[in-house]
C-alpha positions as CSV (number, residue, x, y, z in Angstrom):
1,M,96.5,111.4,82.7
2,F,97.4,108.8,79.8
3,C,98.6,105.5,81.3
4,F,100.5,102.2,80.2
5,F,100.1,99.2,82.5
6,V,101.7,95.8,81.9
7,T,102.3,92.8,84.2
8,D,103.9,89.5,84.4
9,L,106.5,90.0,82.2
10,H,108.7,87.1,83.7
11,G,112.1,88.7,82.2
12,D,110.7,88.5,78.6
13,I,113.6,90.5,76.7
14,G,111.4,90.6,73.6
15,K,108.2,91.9,75.9
16,Y,110.4,94.5,77.7
17,K,111.9,95.6,74.4
18,R,108.2,96.1,72.8
19,L,106.9,97.8,75.8
20,F,109.9,100.2,75.4
21,K,109.6,101.0,72.1
22,Q,105.4,101.7,72.4
23,I,106.5,104.1,75.3
24,K,108.8,105.9,72.8
25,T,106.1,106.3,70.5
26,E,103.0,107.3,72.2
27,T,104.9,109.1,75.4
28,P,102.3,108.4,78.0
29,D,102.4,110.3,81.1
30,I,102.7,107.3,83.6
31,V,103.8,103.6,83.4
32,F,102.8,101.0,85.5
33,L,104.6,97.4,86.1
34,G,102.2,95.1,88.0
35,G,105.0,92.6,89.3
36,D,106.3,89.3,88.0
37,L,109.3,91.4,86.4
38,L,112.0,88.5,86.7
39,S,112.1,85.6,84.1
40,A,114.0,83.4,87.1
41,G,111.5,83.7,89.3
42,F,112.1,82.6,93.2
43,F,114.4,79.5,92.6
44,R,116.9,81.0,89.9
45,S,120.6,82.1,90.7
46,A,120.6,85.6,92.3
47,L,123.1,86.4,89.3
48,H,120.4,85.7,86.5
49,N,117.7,87.6,88.4
50,E,120.3,90.7,88.8
51,D,121.1,90.3,85.3
52,I,117.7,90.8,84.0
53,L,116.9,93.6,86.4
54,N,119.8,95.6,85.7
55,K,120.8,94.9,82.0
56,T,117.2,94.5,80.7
57,I,114.7,96.4,83.0
58,A,117.0,99.0,84.7
59,A,118.9,99.7,81.5
60,G,116.2,100.0,79.3
61,F,114.6,102.6,81.6
62,Q,117.7,104.5,81.8
63,N,117.9,104.7,77.8
64,L,114.2,105.7,77.9
65,K,115.5,108.3,80.2
66,E,118.2,109.6,78.1
67,E,116.0,109.5,74.7
68,M,112.8,111.1,76.3
69,G,114.1,113.7,77.9
70,Q,111.4,115.8,79.5
71,S,108.9,113.2,77.8
72,Y,109.9,110.7,80.1
73,P,107.1,109.0,82.1
74,N,106.5,108.7,85.5
75,A,107.0,104.9,86.5
76,F,105.1,102.9,89.2
77,I,106.6,99.2,90.0
78,I,105.6,96.4,92.1
79,M,107.0,93.1,92.6
80,G,104.9,90.0,92.5
81,N,105.3,86.3,94.0
82,D,107.6,85.1,91.8
83,D,110.0,87.9,92.4
84,P,112.3,86.9,95.1
85,R,112.3,89.9,97.6
86,C,116.1,90.0,98.2
87,E,115.8,91.8,94.6
88,E,113.7,94.6,96.0
89,K,116.8,96.5,97.6
90,S,117.8,97.0,93.9
91,L,114.4,98.0,92.9
92,I,114.8,101.4,95.5
93,Q,118.4,101.9,94.2
94,Y,117.0,103.0,91.0
95,E,114.3,104.9,92.3
96,K,116.8,106.9,93.8
97,K,118.5,107.3,90.4
98,S,114.8,108.7,89.5
99,L,114.1,105.9,87.0
100,W,110.9,104.8,88.4
101,H,108.7,104.8,91.8
102,Y,109.0,101.6,93.8
103,A,105.3,101.6,94.9
104,H,104.4,98.4,97.2
105,H,103.1,99.7,100.3
106,R,103.3,103.1,99.3
107,N,101.2,106.3,98.5
108,F,101.7,108.8,96.3
109,N,100.1,111.9,94.8
110,M,100.5,112.4,91.2
111,Q,98.6,115.4,89.6
112,G,95.5,115.4,92.2
113,Y,95.3,111.3,91.7
114,F,96.3,109.1,94.7
115,I,98.3,106.4,93.5
116,S,99.2,103.1,95.7
117,G,101.0,99.8,95.2
118,Y,100.7,96.4,96.4
119,S,102.3,93.3,95.9
120,F,101.1,90.6,98.4
121,V,99.0,87.9,97.1
122,P,96.8,85.4,98.9
123,P,98.6,81.6,99.8
124,T,99.0,79.5,96.9
125,P,100.0,76.0,96.0
126,F,103.7,77.2,95.5
127,L,106.6,77.2,98.1
128,N,108.0,80.9,97.5
129,K,106.1,82.8,99.8
130,D,108.3,86.3,100.0
131,W,105.1,88.0,98.6
132,E,102.5,85.5,100.1
133,R,100.4,87.2,102.9
134,Y,96.9,85.6,104.6
135,D,93.8,87.0,102.9
136,V,91.2,88.0,105.6
137,S,92.1,85.7,108.0
138,R,94.1,82.6,108.8
139,F,92.1,80.6,106.0
140,V,93.9,78.8,103.4
141,D,92.4,77.4,100.5
142,V,92.3,74.1,99.5
143,G,95.2,72.8,98.2
144,C,97.4,75.9,99.0
145,I,100.3,76.2,101.4
146,A,100.4,78.6,104.4
147,P,102.4,81.4,104.4
148,E,104.7,80.2,107.3
149,E,105.7,77.3,105.1
150,G,108.0,77.2,102.1
151,Y,110.7,79.4,101.5
152,R,111.7,83.2,101.6
153,S,114.8,85.2,100.7
154,T,114.9,87.8,102.9
155,R,114.0,87.3,106.9
156,V,110.4,88.3,108.6
157,S,109.3,88.1,111.8
158,H,107.2,85.4,112.9
159,I,104.5,87.8,114.1
160,E,104.0,89.5,111.1
161,I,103.7,86.2,108.9
162,T,101.5,84.5,110.9
163,N,99.4,88.0,112.2
164,C,99.4,90.4,109.2
165,T,96.7,89.9,106.7
166,I,96.0,91.6,102.9
167,W,92.8,93.3,104.4
168,S,94.5,94.9,107.3
169,D,97.6,96.3,105.1
170,L,94.8,98.0,102.8
171,I,92.5,99.5,105.6
172,A,96.0,101.0,107.0
173,M,97.2,102.3,103.6
174,A,93.8,104.0,102.8
175,G,93.0,105.2,106.3
176,N,90.3,107.8,106.3
177,K,91.6,109.2,102.8
178,N,88.6,109.5,99.9
179,V,90.1,107.4,97.5
180,S,87.4,108.2,94.5
181,K,90.3,109.8,92.6
182,S,93.1,106.8,93.0
183,V,94.8,104.2,90.9
184,W,95.6,101.2,92.9
185,L,98.5,98.9,91.5
186,F,97.9,95.6,92.6
187,H,99.8,91.9,91.6
188,A,96.5,89.9,92.7
189,P,93.3,90.2,91.0
190,P,90.0,90.8,93.2
191,Y,88.4,87.4,94.2
192,D,85.3,85.9,92.0
193,T,85.6,88.4,88.9
194,G,86.7,87.4,85.2
195,L,90.0,88.6,86.4
196,D,90.9,85.6,88.8
197,R,89.7,82.5,87.0
198,A,92.2,79.6,86.9
199,A,92.3,76.5,85.3
200,L,91.5,74.2,88.1
201,D,87.8,72.7,86.6
202,G,86.7,69.7,88.0
203,K,90.3,69.2,90.0
204,M,90.5,68.2,93.4
205,F,93.0,67.9,96.7
206,D,92.5,65.3,99.2
207,H,88.9,64.5,97.8
208,A,88.0,68.6,98.2
209,P,87.1,70.2,94.8
210,L,89.6,73.2,94.0
211,D,88.1,77.0,93.9
212,V,88.4,77.9,90.4
213,H,88.5,81.6,91.5
214,V,92.2,82.3,93.2
215,G,92.3,86.1,93.7
216,S,92.0,88.2,96.8
217,I,88.7,88.4,98.9
218,A,90.5,91.2,100.7
219,I,91.2,93.3,97.6
220,R,87.3,92.5,96.8
221,R,86.2,93.8,99.8
222,F,88.4,97.1,99.6
223,I,87.4,97.9,96.4
224,E,83.6,97.1,97.2
225,Q,84.1,99.4,100.6
226,Y,86.4,102.0,99.2
227,Q,85.8,102.4,95.3
228,P,88.8,103.7,94.0
229,L,88.8,104.9,90.4
230,V,90.7,102.2,89.0
231,T,92.7,99.1,90.1
232,L,95.0,97.4,88.2
233,H,95.6,93.2,88.4
234,G,98.1,90.6,86.9
235,H,99.0,87.1,88.7
236,I,96.6,84.9,87.0
237,H,97.8,84.2,83.5
238,E,94.9,81.9,82.2
239,S,92.2,84.2,83.5
240,F,91.8,86.3,80.3
241,S,92.1,83.0,78.0
242,I,89.4,81.3,79.6
243,T,86.9,84.3,80.2
244,G,87.8,86.5,77.7
245,V,87.5,89.3,80.5
246,W,90.2,91.9,81.3
247,K,88.0,94.8,82.1
248,E,85.5,94.4,85.2
249,C,83.6,97.0,87.3
250,I,83.1,96.6,90.9
251,G,80.5,99.6,91.8
252,K,82.2,102.5,90.3
253,T,85.6,101.3,90.3
254,V,86.9,100.0,86.9
255,C,89.7,96.7,87.5
256,L,91.9,96.3,84.3
257,S,94.0,93.3,83.9
258,A,97.2,92.8,81.9
259,A,97.8,89.6,82.6
260,G,97.8,86.9,79.8
261,M,99.6,83.9,77.9
262,G,102.0,83.2,75.3
263,R,104.8,85.3,73.8
264,K,102.9,88.6,72.9
265,L,103.2,91.4,75.1
266,A,99.5,92.5,76.7
267,L,99.5,96.2,77.0
268,V,96.5,98.1,78.7
269,K,96.0,101.8,78.0
270,F,93.9,103.9,79.8
271,N,93.1,107.7,80.7
272,T,92.0,108.6,84.2
273,E,89.7,111.0,82.8
274,N,87.5,107.9,81.2
275,P,89.1,104.8,82.8
276,N,86.1,103.0,81.1
277,A,87.3,103.7,77.6
278,A,90.6,101.7,78.3
279,E,91.7,99.4,75.7
280,R,94.1,96.0,75.6
281,L,96.5,95.8,73.1
282,E,98.9,92.2,72.3
283,L,102.0,93.5,70.7
């Protein structure tokens, strides 16, 4: 299957228009959107978020569906840590209209491939906690804020906030399945790679040095243990500009990032038959 992957568009109308144009031109089988969909992020008005979601994202896909007909791709979409979870219900409603598959915490079978999505990221220094979860334990990195602090746009039980981890979620999702022919759509990148490098060199918090790698240990362990075919990541915008790395292999797994800086759309294209030959374009 020929696939497109984009992430962290943050409601940039120009980037969405370029994505839609490229979809129509190249007719991929699958389009993956890896979260941080909305420009407003967490603290802008609900009306502004709904405007971006309805008039830019959903309307764009609806137009593509009408124009492309049978060539319209399967789209898989998740939210990111800057997206308010209160908008999740709208994504689900558009799924019912067959615009896309809402993939968070769900598994799909597509032409013999196992496809899964997962939005949560480890604790960050930011106050919006809708899509943050403890990683492998209740450890919080230096300078970060625990998931039970900050703000949420939806109600979540205290037990879930304090006891659930990214690691426990991923293990439950994978179960005893053979995921060697699978694509996992994450928002967070795996820890200690060229995909999770933040611009924190030499910075301190309360006299303690900050870790320049800010990805998920759980996602890294999951990849090492289960060896999916492809994993897709975003979240850390500056990582590519620091390391020059957007593709990295962990064992047999090909890890791809479409996160980027600036006004250009970073588009990763790959084929499930040979993901090592993936390419990244800036449009």
